[in-house]
C-alpha positions as MATLAB code, in Angstrom:
seq = 'MRRFLLPLWFSLRSRPWLCAVLVLLAGICLLILWVATVKVPDFGQFKQHSQSSEAWLLDRHGAPLQRLRLNHDYRRLDWVPLAQISPRLQQAMLVAEDKRFYQHAGVDPWALLSAIWDNLHRPHRRGGSTLTMQLAKLWLQDTQPGFSHTSPWRFKLAQIRLALAIDHDWQKNQILEAYLNRVTFRGELVGIDAAARGLLAKGPAALDRLDAALLAALVRAPAAGASRLARRACDVLTHTHTQDARQDCERLWIRAALLPKRPFSMAGQDDAPHVARRLLTQAGQRDRSSLDASVQRFARQTLQTHLAQLASQHVTDGAVLVLDNTSGEVLAYVGSSGDLSGAAAVDGVAALRQPGSTLKPFLYALAIDQGWLQAASVLDDSPLALTTPSGLYIPQDYDRHFHGAVSVRTALASSLNVPAVRALTLVGVDRFLHTLQQLGLQGLKQDADFYGFGLALGGAETSLLQLTNAYRALANGGQWQPVSFHTGTKPLSPSRQVLTPQTSFIIGDILSDPVARSMTFGLSSPLSTRGWAAVKTGTSKGMRDNWAIGYSQRYTVGVWVGNFSGEPMWDVSGVTGAAPVWRDIMEYLHRDSASTPPVPPAGVAAQTVHYVPAIEAPRQEWVLGNAPLPATTTLRLAPLQAQLIAPPAGAVIAPDPDIPDRKQALLVQAAWSGQGCLYLDQHLINQCRLPQLTIPLPPPGKHVLSLRDKHGQLLDQHPFEVRAIALKAPA';
ca = [
     -10.259  -65.033  -66.752;
     -13.651  -66.503  -67.968;
     -12.070  -70.118  -67.646;
     -11.415  -69.324  -63.992;
     -14.644  -67.442  -62.956;
     -17.060  -69.826  -64.647;
     -16.029  -72.938  -62.611;
     -16.048  -70.846  -59.509;
     -19.538  -69.619  -60.173;
     -20.983  -73.127  -60.749;
     -19.133  -74.397  -57.676;
     -20.759  -71.640  -55.498;
     -24.210  -72.355  -57.063;
     -23.864  -75.994  -56.104;
     -22.585  -75.126  -52.516;
     -24.727  -72.247  -51.043;
     -23.051  -72.653  -47.631;
     -19.645  -71.747  -49.224;
     -21.327  -68.631  -50.647;
     -22.562  -67.697  -47.217;
     -19.029  -68.174  -45.700;
     -17.337  -65.943  -48.242;
     -19.938  -63.195  -47.944;
     -19.471  -63.315  -44.176;
     -15.761  -63.182  -44.426;
     -15.974  -60.424  -46.817;
     -18.300  -58.466  -44.385;
     -15.851  -59.051  -41.511;
     -12.934  -57.767  -43.652;
     -14.944  -54.726  -44.626;
     -15.991  -54.171  -40.931;
     -12.402  -54.503  -39.802;
     -11.209  -52.198  -42.534;
     -14.027  -49.711  -41.657;
     -13.031  -49.632  -38.063;
      -9.446  -49.715  -38.544;
      -9.388  -46.542  -40.711;
     -11.131  -44.364  -38.097;
      -8.988  -41.800  -36.289;
      -9.063  -42.820  -32.627;
      -8.076  -40.409  -29.840;
      -5.729  -42.080  -27.379;
      -6.562  -42.031  -23.697;
      -4.200  -39.152  -22.787;
      -5.554  -37.087  -25.647;
      -9.190  -37.586  -24.450;
      -8.203  -36.770  -20.875;
      -6.494  -33.672  -21.921;
      -9.343  -32.500  -24.028;
     -11.755  -32.997  -21.213;
     -10.945  -29.599  -19.752;
     -12.219  -28.673  -16.327;
     -14.493  -25.669  -15.939;
     -12.238  -24.461  -13.177;
      -8.797  -22.897  -13.195;
      -6.256  -23.208  -10.359;
      -3.987  -20.631   -8.828;
      -0.926  -22.283   -7.326;
       1.712  -20.794   -4.987;
       5.404  -20.435   -5.865;
       6.038  -24.131   -4.762;
       3.134  -25.532   -6.681;
       0.752  -25.816   -3.765;
      -2.957  -25.022   -4.639;
      -4.184  -21.628   -3.425;
      -7.464  -20.956   -5.223;
      -9.966  -22.633   -7.351;
     -11.814  -20.317   -9.788;
     -14.680  -21.228  -12.129;
     -14.336  -19.689  -15.543;
     -16.690  -21.768  -17.779;
     -20.276  -21.264  -16.754;
     -21.763  -23.575  -19.421;
     -20.993  -26.632  -17.368;
     -19.378  -27.509  -14.017;
     -16.603  -30.058  -14.422;
     -13.834  -30.492  -11.849;
     -10.416  -32.157  -12.164;
     -10.000  -35.538  -13.666;
     -10.392  -38.359  -11.111;
      -8.511  -41.614  -11.598;
     -10.559  -44.772  -11.487;
      -8.680  -45.894   -8.303;
     -10.032  -42.813   -6.465;
     -13.703  -43.547   -7.412;
     -15.823  -45.656   -5.136;
     -16.042  -49.232   -6.409;
     -19.695  -49.213   -5.485;
     -20.381  -46.484   -7.860;
     -18.468  -48.331  -10.677;
     -20.596  -51.432  -10.099;
     -23.872  -49.380   -9.954;
     -23.013  -47.700  -13.239;
     -22.278  -50.898  -15.032;
     -25.553  -52.365  -13.792;
     -27.524  -49.398  -14.839;
     -26.014  -48.638  -18.117;
     -23.845  -51.555  -19.493;
     -24.349  -54.959  -17.872;
     -22.033  -56.777  -20.417;
     -19.320  -54.021  -20.477;
     -16.538  -56.421  -19.991;
     -17.789  -58.930  -22.551;
     -18.687  -56.864  -25.629;
     -16.218  -55.226  -28.017;
     -17.661  -51.617  -27.681;
     -21.051  -52.406  -29.217;
     -23.601  -54.843  -27.589;
     -25.672  -56.416  -30.325;
     -28.098  -57.873  -27.732;
     -28.684  -54.541  -26.137;
     -29.272  -52.922  -29.501;
     -31.761  -55.687  -30.551;
     -33.538  -55.519  -27.199;
     -33.811  -51.684  -27.479;
     -35.282  -52.024  -30.966;
     -37.751  -54.607  -29.787;
     -38.792  -52.507  -26.775;
     -39.173  -49.292  -28.929;
     -41.395  -51.209  -31.140;
     -43.770  -52.585  -28.572;
     -43.484  -50.049  -25.677;
     -44.567  -46.408  -25.488;
     -41.362  -45.295  -23.766;
     -38.314  -45.360  -25.914;
     -34.958  -46.451  -24.652;
     -31.478  -46.692  -26.008;
     -29.022  -49.602  -26.444;
     -25.875  -47.708  -26.311;
     -22.992  -49.037  -24.343;
     -20.633  -46.948  -22.151;
     -18.160  -46.921  -24.956;
     -20.740  -45.758  -27.508;
     -21.762  -42.980  -25.151;
     -18.027  -42.045  -24.711;
     -17.707  -42.010  -28.501;
     -20.734  -39.782  -28.777;
     -19.270  -37.289  -26.385;
     -16.024  -37.236  -28.483;
     -17.851  -36.690  -31.711;
     -19.960  -33.786  -30.246;
     -16.773  -32.225  -28.920;
     -14.747  -32.431  -32.118;
     -17.675  -32.203  -34.725;
     -20.401  -30.008  -33.222;
     -23.658  -30.061  -35.177;
     -22.969  -33.394  -36.807;
     -25.800  -35.177  -34.776;
     -28.363  -32.780  -35.915;
     -27.512  -32.543  -39.605;
     -27.371  -36.226  -40.230;
     -28.638  -38.504  -37.282;
     -28.131  -41.799  -39.130;
     -24.636  -41.081  -40.241;
     -23.850  -39.744  -36.731;
     -25.081  -43.128  -35.279;
     -22.899  -45.107  -37.721;
     -19.909  -42.905  -36.904;
     -20.587  -43.456  -33.206;
     -20.664  -47.225  -33.488;
     -17.540  -47.162  -35.682;
     -15.575  -45.023  -33.135;
     -16.884  -47.124  -30.170;
     -15.554  -50.316  -31.798;
     -12.088  -48.506  -32.438;
     -11.961  -47.249  -28.929;
     -12.716  -50.600  -27.390;
      -9.943  -52.069  -29.495;
      -7.383  -49.473  -28.691;
      -8.151  -48.707  -25.028;
      -8.226  -50.780  -21.841;
     -11.644  -51.418  -20.381;
     -10.688  -49.556  -17.158;
      -9.589  -46.486  -19.219;
     -13.051  -46.436  -20.983;
     -14.885  -46.713  -17.598;
     -12.621  -44.089  -16.017;
     -13.100  -41.667  -19.052;
     -16.897  -42.240  -19.013;
     -17.194  -41.504  -15.279;
     -15.343  -38.270  -15.771;
     -17.265  -37.050  -18.705;
     -21.020  -38.169  -18.232;
     -23.623  -35.623  -17.266;
     -25.382  -36.264  -14.214;
     -27.723  -33.442  -13.578;
     -28.018  -29.863  -14.983;
     -24.503  -28.410  -15.257;
     -22.819  -31.095  -13.228;
     -20.498  -33.053  -15.534;
     -18.236  -35.808  -14.257;
     -18.327  -37.750  -11.110;
     -16.347  -35.298   -9.060;
     -18.759  -32.347   -9.744;
     -21.707  -34.638   -9.144;
     -20.626  -36.141   -5.911;
     -19.618  -32.879   -4.422;
     -22.428  -30.728   -5.893;
     -25.346  -33.127   -5.062;
     -24.050  -35.189   -2.041;
     -21.296  -32.942   -0.724;
     -18.875  -35.851   -0.864;
     -15.808  -36.858   -2.765;
     -15.968  -39.610   -5.327;
     -14.121  -42.125   -3.044;
     -16.700  -41.616   -0.158;
     -19.772  -42.715   -1.880;
     -21.734  -45.539   -0.312;
     -24.112  -47.890   -2.060;
     -27.063  -45.700   -1.703;
     -25.220  -42.714   -3.143;
     -23.938  -44.942   -6.011;
     -27.435  -46.041   -6.795;
     -28.797  -42.461   -6.899;
     -25.951  -41.174   -9.243;
     -26.103  -44.132  -11.559;
     -29.923  -43.640  -11.925;
     -29.440  -39.930  -12.612;
     -27.392  -40.697  -15.774;
     -30.327  -41.964  -17.779;
     -32.771  -39.446  -16.397;
     -30.964  -36.351  -15.180;
     -34.182  -34.314  -14.747;
     -36.256  -37.016  -13.053;
     -38.266  -36.059  -10.030;
     -37.607  -37.677   -6.637;
     -40.078  -40.466   -6.855;
     -39.104  -41.604  -10.292;
     -35.444  -41.291   -9.436;
     -35.841  -43.270   -6.328;
     -37.517  -46.052   -8.204;
     -34.723  -46.205  -10.720;
     -32.053  -46.248   -7.976;
     -33.986  -48.974   -6.275;
     -33.728  -51.117   -9.342;
     -30.046  -50.555   -9.577;
     -29.611  -51.333   -5.827;
     -31.646  -54.551   -6.070;
     -29.312  -55.823   -8.816;
     -26.102  -54.976   -6.835;
     -27.155  -55.680   -3.328;
     -29.811  -58.283   -2.569;
     -29.544  -58.084    1.266;
     -31.692  -55.510    2.984;
     -32.792  -54.224   -0.438;
     -36.217  -53.290    0.755;
     -34.971  -51.185    3.653;
     -32.353  -49.601    1.515;
     -35.011  -48.639   -1.016;
     -36.992  -46.832    1.640;
     -34.021  -44.932    2.537;
     -33.352  -44.064   -1.069;
     -36.734  -42.341   -1.291;
     -35.630  -40.054    1.598;
     -32.284  -39.352    0.003;
     -33.834  -38.675   -3.474;
     -36.177  -36.119   -1.891;
     -33.202  -34.396   -0.114;
     -31.250  -33.911   -3.232;
     -30.438  -30.028   -3.732;
     -32.395  -28.126   -6.357;
     -29.174  -26.202   -6.803;
     -25.672  -27.788   -6.466;
     -23.940  -27.368   -3.176;
     -21.101  -24.816   -3.121;
     -18.080  -26.960   -3.689;
     -15.366  -26.805   -1.115;
     -11.986  -25.977   -2.341;
      -9.003  -23.889   -1.946;
     -10.137  -20.283   -1.204;
      -6.974  -18.535   -0.103;
      -6.369  -15.905   -2.839;
      -9.569  -15.098   -4.667;
      -8.543  -11.578   -5.807;
      -5.169  -12.763   -7.332;
      -6.991  -15.669   -8.995;
      -9.351  -13.196  -10.752;
      -6.385  -11.028  -11.747;
      -4.301  -13.888  -13.160;
      -6.587  -16.826  -14.263;
      -8.104  -16.320  -17.714;
      -8.933  -19.784  -19.126;
     -10.727  -22.844  -17.785;
      -8.271  -25.660  -16.949;
      -5.526  -23.194  -16.369;
      -3.036  -23.885  -13.631;
      -0.973  -20.824  -13.033;
       2.055  -20.964  -10.714;
       2.220  -17.509   -9.082;
       4.813  -15.870   -6.808;
       2.611  -16.151   -3.776;
       3.881  -18.173   -0.863;
       0.944  -20.287    0.536;
       2.225  -20.072    4.284;
       2.569  -16.270    4.052;
      -0.718  -15.775    2.282;
      -2.635  -17.819    4.833;
      -1.061  -16.296    7.727;
      -1.627  -12.707    6.487;
      -5.357  -13.580    5.701;
      -5.831  -15.207    9.202;
      -4.089  -12.370   10.967;
      -6.212   -9.741    9.225;
      -9.373  -11.443   10.088;
      -8.434  -11.950   13.656;
      -7.610   -8.272   14.316;
     -10.595   -7.063   12.317;
     -12.830   -9.350   14.544;
     -11.394   -7.492   17.518;
     -12.330   -4.148   15.972;
     -15.982   -5.029   15.089;
     -17.276   -2.985   17.914;
     -15.557    0.039   16.451;
     -17.321   -0.222   13.024;
     -14.432   -1.911   11.044;
     -15.205   -4.581    8.664;
     -12.746   -4.513    5.853;
      -8.984   -4.638    5.299;
      -6.279   -5.641    2.875;
      -2.627   -6.921    3.046;
       0.216   -6.927    0.637;
       3.657   -8.511    1.148;
       6.565   -7.909   -1.323;
       9.987   -9.315   -1.768;
      12.246   -6.259   -1.812;
      14.747   -7.627   -4.261;
      12.666   -9.312   -6.923;
       9.386   -7.353   -6.374;
       7.464  -10.648   -6.368;
       4.200  -10.589   -4.498;
       4.331  -13.022   -1.592;
       0.904  -12.321   -0.078;
      -2.111  -10.504   -1.487;
      -5.216  -10.405    0.748;
      -7.807   -8.328   -0.952;
     -10.579   -8.357    1.671;
     -11.503   -9.657    5.128;
     -13.559  -12.506    3.468;
     -16.619  -13.582    5.490;
     -16.274  -10.470    7.737;
     -16.817   -8.182    4.811;
     -20.106   -7.267    3.302;
     -18.313   -6.850   -0.054;
     -15.815   -9.602    0.026;
     -15.411   -9.428   -3.720;
     -13.993   -5.820   -3.723;
     -10.174   -5.911   -4.117;
      -8.914   -3.710   -1.373;
      -5.311   -4.042   -2.477;
      -6.195   -2.353   -5.889;
      -8.904   -0.014   -4.689;
      -8.153    3.741   -4.602;
      -8.306    5.171   -1.158;
      -6.877    8.217    0.568;
      -3.352    7.520    1.939;
      -3.332    9.995    4.843;
       0.091   10.567    6.271;
       1.797    7.682    4.419;
       2.941   10.240    1.741;
       5.071   12.162    4.252;
       8.226   10.017    3.884;
       8.453   10.849    0.200;
       7.880   14.582    0.820;
      10.717   14.776    3.418;
      12.975   12.609    1.067;
      12.423   15.090   -1.781;
      13.171   18.126    0.534;
      16.415   16.435    1.757;
      17.247   15.448   -1.909;
      16.856   19.095   -3.095;
      18.976   20.359   -0.168;
      16.147   22.275    1.548;
      16.309   20.172    4.656;
      18.394   17.676    6.672;
      17.140   15.152    9.308;
      18.337   17.512   11.939;
      16.736   20.748   10.384;
      14.133   22.467   12.493;
      10.555   23.076   11.461;
       7.919   25.097   13.097;
       4.877   23.142   14.436;
       2.620   26.178   15.238;
      -0.623   27.423   13.708;
      -0.454   28.037    9.964;
      -2.926   29.336    7.423;
      -2.393   29.262    3.647;
      -4.458   31.035    1.026;
      -5.405   28.626   -1.874;
      -7.604   29.216   -4.893;
     -10.261   27.061   -3.080;
     -10.053   29.080    0.187;
      -8.178   29.042    3.399;
      -6.137   25.972    4.340;
      -5.434   25.567    8.052;
      -3.699   22.251    8.804;
      -3.751   20.748   12.282;
      -1.956   17.955   14.042;
      -3.809   14.765   14.828;
      -3.835   15.447   18.611;
      -5.063   19.023   18.024;
      -1.830   20.351   19.790;
       1.151   22.257   18.489;
       4.669   21.483   19.545;
       6.588   24.459   18.533;
      10.115   23.962   17.161;
      10.771   20.254   16.116;
      13.449   18.493   14.026;
      12.642   16.829   10.697;
      13.297   13.583   12.378;
      10.735   14.132   15.085;
       8.264   15.617   12.653;
       8.220   12.619   10.263;
       8.429    9.806   12.810;
       5.668   11.429   14.995;
       3.708   12.347   11.811;
       3.108   16.005   12.645;
       0.992   17.688    9.996;
       1.855   21.297   10.110;
       5.693   20.735    9.701;
       4.837   18.442    6.598;
       2.754   21.366    5.025;
       5.694   23.723    5.690;
       8.096   21.225    4.014;
       5.721   21.134    1.030;
       5.876   24.982    0.652;
       9.602   24.454    0.223;
       9.439   21.717   -2.147;
       6.492   22.727   -4.239;
       3.384   20.780   -4.994;
       4.189   20.419   -8.585;
       7.539   18.670   -7.889;
       6.163   16.580   -5.116;
       3.222   15.380   -7.354;
       5.734   14.434  -10.122;
       7.836   12.516   -7.624;
       4.931   10.597   -6.398;
       3.875    9.685   -9.991;
       7.480    8.464  -10.671;
       7.075    6.217   -7.611;
       4.183    4.580   -9.281;
       1.228    6.259   -7.724;
      -0.816    6.241  -10.922;
      -4.061    7.249   -9.164;
      -2.696   10.739   -8.906;
      -4.145   11.806  -12.274;
      -5.204   15.437  -11.440;
      -2.857   18.550  -11.770;
      -1.129   20.177   -8.739;
      -3.731   22.840   -8.313;
      -6.345   20.247   -7.778;
      -4.560   18.651   -4.815;
      -2.964   21.821   -3.317;
      -1.163   21.732    0.015;
      -3.438   18.959    1.167;
      -1.254   16.511   -0.865;
       1.275   16.668    2.080;
      -1.348   15.067    4.326;
      -2.642   12.503    1.843;
      -5.408   14.484    0.119;
      -5.363   12.273   -2.947;
      -6.122    8.694   -3.916;
      -3.936    5.752   -4.479;
      -3.960    1.898   -3.897;
      -2.290   -0.231   -1.451;
      -0.565   -2.074   -4.234;
       1.028    1.293   -5.503;
       1.809    2.761   -2.210;
       3.492   -0.441   -0.855;
       5.597   -0.768   -3.939;
       6.615    3.015   -3.515;
       7.828    2.086    0.089;
       9.803   -0.801   -1.534;
      11.597    1.864   -3.546;
      12.690    3.373   -0.308;
      13.996   -0.087    0.841;
      15.832   -0.395   -2.471;
      17.832    2.903   -2.266;
      15.280    5.068   -4.097;
      15.007    2.694   -7.132;
      11.448    1.979   -8.292;
      10.547   -1.154  -10.274;
       7.020   -2.732  -10.953;
       5.816   -5.764   -8.945;
       5.655   -9.252  -10.294;
       2.971  -11.947   -9.721;
       5.266  -14.762  -11.124;
       8.709  -16.001  -10.193;
      11.634  -15.435  -12.537;
       9.799  -13.093  -14.917;
      11.210  -10.000  -16.364;
       9.487   -6.715  -15.214;
       7.028   -5.157  -17.560;
       8.371   -1.656  -17.022;
      12.084   -0.648  -16.606;
      13.259    0.334  -13.122;
      13.948    4.056  -12.454;
      16.045    5.877   -9.829;
      13.523    8.337   -8.171;
      15.250    9.189   -4.993;
      18.988    9.013   -4.043;
      20.366    6.001   -1.961;
      21.566    8.560    0.668;
      18.143   10.152    1.171;
      16.411    6.810    1.135;
      18.821    5.551    3.884;
      18.112    8.649    6.078;
      14.315    8.289    5.642;
      14.483    4.555    6.550;
      16.601    5.431    9.679;
      13.951    8.016   10.734;
      11.017    5.645   10.264;
      12.744    2.912   12.287;
      13.673    5.332   15.190;
      11.246    4.554   18.229;
      12.490    7.519   20.169;
      11.649    9.925   17.356;
       8.122    8.635   17.130;
       7.516    8.618   20.852;
       6.063   12.126   20.863;
       2.969   10.714   19.049;
       3.120    6.807   19.594;
       5.031    6.457   22.827;
       8.134    4.262   23.171;
       6.191    0.956   23.213;
       3.699    0.561   20.292;
       2.632   -1.866   17.602;
       5.226   -0.088   15.332;
       8.115   -1.725   17.367;
       9.488   -4.979   16.102;
      12.262   -7.296   17.335;
      14.368   -6.637   14.279;
      15.067   -3.529   12.227;
      12.075   -2.215   10.389;
      11.040    1.162    9.089;
       7.292    1.822    9.222;
       4.860    4.792    8.777;
       0.997    4.944    9.638;
      -1.628    7.036    8.067;
      -5.250    7.972    8.797;
      -7.408    9.639    6.027;
      -9.833   12.382    6.727;
     -12.918   11.354    8.790;
     -11.228    8.009    9.773;
     -12.345    6.267    6.675;
      -8.995    4.649    6.057;
      -6.003    3.854    8.124;
      -2.672    2.430    6.981;
       0.503    0.853    8.138;
       3.325    0.409    5.538;
       6.919   -0.497    6.322;
       9.759   -2.531    5.207;
      12.641   -4.647    6.645;
      15.899   -5.706    5.122;
      14.098   -8.259    2.849;
      10.350   -7.493    2.716;
       7.873   -4.698    2.371;
       4.463   -5.038    4.045;
       1.363   -2.903    3.518;
      -1.830   -3.107    5.480;
      -5.045   -1.003    4.947;
      -8.026   -1.169    7.289;
     -11.402    0.587    6.881;
     -14.886    0.027    5.255;
     -15.371   -0.536    1.488;
     -18.637    1.403    1.866;
     -16.618    4.555    2.862;
     -18.244    4.743    6.294;
     -15.975    6.120    9.014;
     -14.488    3.893   11.681;
     -15.061    4.851   15.387;
     -11.872    6.113   16.990;
      -9.509    3.844   15.135;
      -6.038    5.250   13.997;
      -3.240    3.686   12.023;
      -1.521    2.601   15.177;
      -4.560    0.794   16.639;
      -6.007   -0.532   13.406;
      -3.553   -1.379   10.731;
      -0.373   -1.401   12.646;
      -0.999   -4.586   14.821;
      -1.564   -6.586   11.649;
       1.574   -5.155   10.090;
       3.658   -6.007   13.123;
       2.400   -9.545   13.330;
       3.007  -10.297    9.707;
       6.472   -8.601    9.855;
       7.442  -10.806   12.803;
       6.192  -13.874   11.060;
       8.305  -13.142    8.000;
      11.402  -12.843   10.216;
      10.443  -15.675   12.620;
      13.698  -17.586   11.652;
      16.161  -14.679   11.199;
      15.941  -11.015   12.470;
      16.198   -8.229   10.034;
      19.380   -6.132   10.398;
      19.806   -2.378    9.746;
      20.998   -1.346    6.164;
      24.551   -0.297    5.709;
      24.973    3.518    5.258;
      25.853    4.358    1.641;
      28.712    6.488    0.490;
      27.771   10.206    0.868;
      26.181    9.810    4.345;
      28.087   10.795    7.483;
      27.246   10.706   11.177;
      27.368   13.855   13.196;
      26.452   14.766   16.807;
      23.790   17.549   16.920;
      23.092   19.950   19.782;
      20.154   22.228   19.867;
      20.266   25.663   21.512;
      17.811   26.105   23.152;
      17.538   22.323   23.831;
      14.324   21.603   22.040;
      15.435   18.039   21.681;
      18.273   15.887   23.415;
      21.679   15.752   21.722;
      21.959   12.845   19.374;
      23.920   11.405   16.531;
      22.359   12.378   13.284;
      22.927   11.200    9.682;
      23.675   14.077    7.204;
      24.394   14.213    3.475;
      28.049   14.833    2.745;
      31.328   12.856    2.793;
      33.712   12.572    5.641;
      35.622   14.259    7.265;
      32.864   16.326    8.763;
      32.981   18.178   12.036;
      32.136   15.621   14.841;
      29.733   17.954   16.471;
      27.424   20.695   15.277;
      25.302   23.176   17.222;
      22.038   24.570   15.852;
      21.047   27.765   17.499;
      17.342   28.688   17.161;
      16.088   32.178   16.793;
      13.272   32.971   19.247;
       9.802   32.510   17.855;
       8.414   35.736   16.411;
       4.883   36.806   17.124;
       2.718   36.567   14.017;
      -0.816   36.472   12.890;
      -2.057   33.186   11.216;
      -5.787   33.606   10.303;
      -7.342   35.391    8.590;
      -4.181   35.691    6.236;
      -3.276   39.106    4.935;
      -5.327   40.270    2.021;
      -7.924   37.456    2.528;
     -11.411   38.100    1.099;
     -14.194   36.381    3.066;
     -17.395   35.581    1.377;
     -20.134   34.703    3.843;
     -22.428   31.749    3.109;
     -25.795   32.868    2.113;
     -27.468   29.750    3.468;
     -26.295   30.511    6.984;
     -28.244   33.179    9.058;
     -26.381   36.442    9.719;
     -26.276   35.924   13.459;
     -24.416   32.540   13.105;
     -21.725   33.773   10.614;
     -18.469   33.552   12.426;
     -14.708   34.212   11.797;
     -11.691   32.178   13.109;
      -8.895   34.454   14.450;
      -5.478   32.807   15.024;
      -2.007   33.952   16.162;
       1.236   32.551   17.329;
       3.543   34.067   19.908;
       6.164   33.052   22.474;
       5.071   35.420   25.277;
       1.857   37.329   25.577;
      -0.139   39.064   22.823;
      -3.195   40.988   22.318;
      -5.432   40.789   19.278;
      -7.286   43.850   17.997;
      -9.912   44.073   15.324;
     -10.187   47.580   14.021;
      -8.522   49.018   17.098;
     -10.859   46.979   19.450;
      -9.378   44.368   21.815;
     -10.967   41.010   21.193;
      -8.956   38.378   23.119;
      -8.093   39.653   26.635;
      -4.305   39.371   25.749;
      -3.994   35.681   26.482;
      -6.008   33.459   23.844;
      -4.098   32.717   20.647;
      -7.081   31.381   18.986;
     -10.854   32.203   19.106;
     -13.977   32.521   17.034;
     -15.795   35.829   16.804;
     -18.971   36.974   14.973;
     -18.292   37.910   11.443;
     -17.549   41.549   11.102;
     -19.895   43.618    8.865;
     -19.148   43.882    5.077;
     -16.291   46.129    4.251;
     -12.381   46.341    4.900;
     -10.997   45.533    8.245;
      -7.602   45.145   10.038;
      -6.583   42.447   12.460;
      -3.683   43.578   14.683;
      -1.342   41.720   17.103;
       0.228   43.857   19.820;
       2.286   43.068   22.999;
       0.955   44.093   26.372;
       2.593   47.465   26.111;
       0.572   48.232   22.904;
       3.554   47.882   20.429;
       2.465   46.590   17.113;
       3.906   43.057   16.256;
       1.788   42.084   13.161;
      -1.278   43.104   11.279;
      -3.451   41.548    8.466;
      -5.876   43.659    6.389;
      -8.777   41.646    5.086;
     -12.168   42.235    3.543;
     -15.708   40.859    4.152;
     -18.101   40.800    1.187;
     -21.706   41.491    1.464;
     -24.172   38.501    1.329;
     -25.458   38.352   -2.261;
     -29.412   38.388   -2.226;
     -31.029   35.367   -3.657;
     -33.303   35.932   -6.656;
     -37.075   35.191   -5.793;
     -38.186   31.659   -6.765;
];
């Protein structure tokens, strides 16, 4: 070994240049080895790692519906290919940041030496990093947070090492594309797409040479003021465009001064914000939902159009839901009226509101299921007073009139209130409440005593989502299953049979009958469609909510109209508020093929019904039972018996201590077919013709209200008691 090394040593001493060559070669080898051993991300990995701050909601076909920002640390939009970025910007960025980009190998020695010299002799420090080195720095900061602070010199060496490796493995255009998509321009704006849209309200492809110069100047001084930024941009522009440079620089001063202090709102898809907030959870997520973009946009536009027409009637908000009957997939979900609303972020599909008369179909379905009623059964639409733990309950119809004997078909289709309450007395509040809960109305969390008989008329709270899906159960033969926001997914909860297919068919037939609803709505109304559809409207107390919910052979559509603030509308009912929206959407869904009536299930038969006396015209009616049944049946009605309504027998009336004695009053009500006379403690009070009147409250004690015919014969009487007003304790 010594015999070999000694001659080599003397040879190197006699030839210093050879020693220098060997040292240089060894250094190059070590440098190559140093660079070759670093782990380099490939271009695809870097692109995937550069996650957007946004998430996208897609429709069932992959079309974009909504962009939602989820990362608020920075604003970075989707990755933009280099071919879609203005060539002027690419040129300006190279002039401003890396003039020898296409000549160096990732590190520019001349730029580094120049930066060192300038930093030694000038007060303002500057860097000599190439675009590749800046890109390497971004990757190291992402993958090794804190490294740059704990050991700045080691971090710089790692940055140089990675930059050399990236330049070796990547194409130059890939480096430039990655840099433009990751560099910070100003504040939270990261990447060229966010910067162009947030500062200039343009896309990256539409940038002119002045825009390009401004954005290139921003990279080195993101927080620079307008004058400093304009000077930097002018320098960039002078190196890229020599013609008209002076005139362009003057225009740059104006543009720099007009840059917004806060980024512009970035235009994007904004068709389903409420579903996006429900489904999107991670930045960069692209979630394909069950929504249909065309149905979603039509429903949203239709709602806004109709609400604009109702603006003079103090209506600002609304919501729409469209479900596929078979799969339960949500095809449209419009949570608010958007710009028309003062609270557009509120989700009207999920908000709990009073459903009004939209609960009646389930009440009558339960009564038919239990065998209490048939569609042809007769109910009494006359004054009714019921004693409840919270006081006297006296329901009235929407039009403030009573219609006497009516069939279940007419009572439901025309939405009469008193017959519905009478049906609830047959069914029972407990059983009805349980059925509604089985149909998915999870907002009904109180017990039966809390809701009382007012449950028949919607005296509770539920959401459009829950209620529309309950109607979908009617469309599916009484079988309930949860909705789905994605295609082809298994339901989270198992389906359950709540109502029988036979009863569901009969209820659907009633709700699709324009003749049966004509008593309240007329023969021509927004509830009528070209094809078959079953629909029910509802209006809550004080006109704070109105609804139209119905289904066709394939779809179930629910519409709510009102005010998120809870303020009442002005003379707007379900048929004038929500129904026109419902009809237009249903017609749009069946624009290519009309909906056909469902096929009667086994266990339902048709029968001609005659009423004696003829309260309604003879008609063919569906009844529960298997054929053969008599082709015709006659229903003979007993004459209406005279009876007292209010105050009910045994009532105890407690006067309000806050109302003066002279203004205390008592409602007296009766029902009769002929003429009746009302007596209070043997004194005539109604001149034998008024069935309802208000009288001064009798003095404390026990009293008797009597109803007699014109000959003085007693027809009915109700004892009741008036309590004395409790004296208030002195303050």
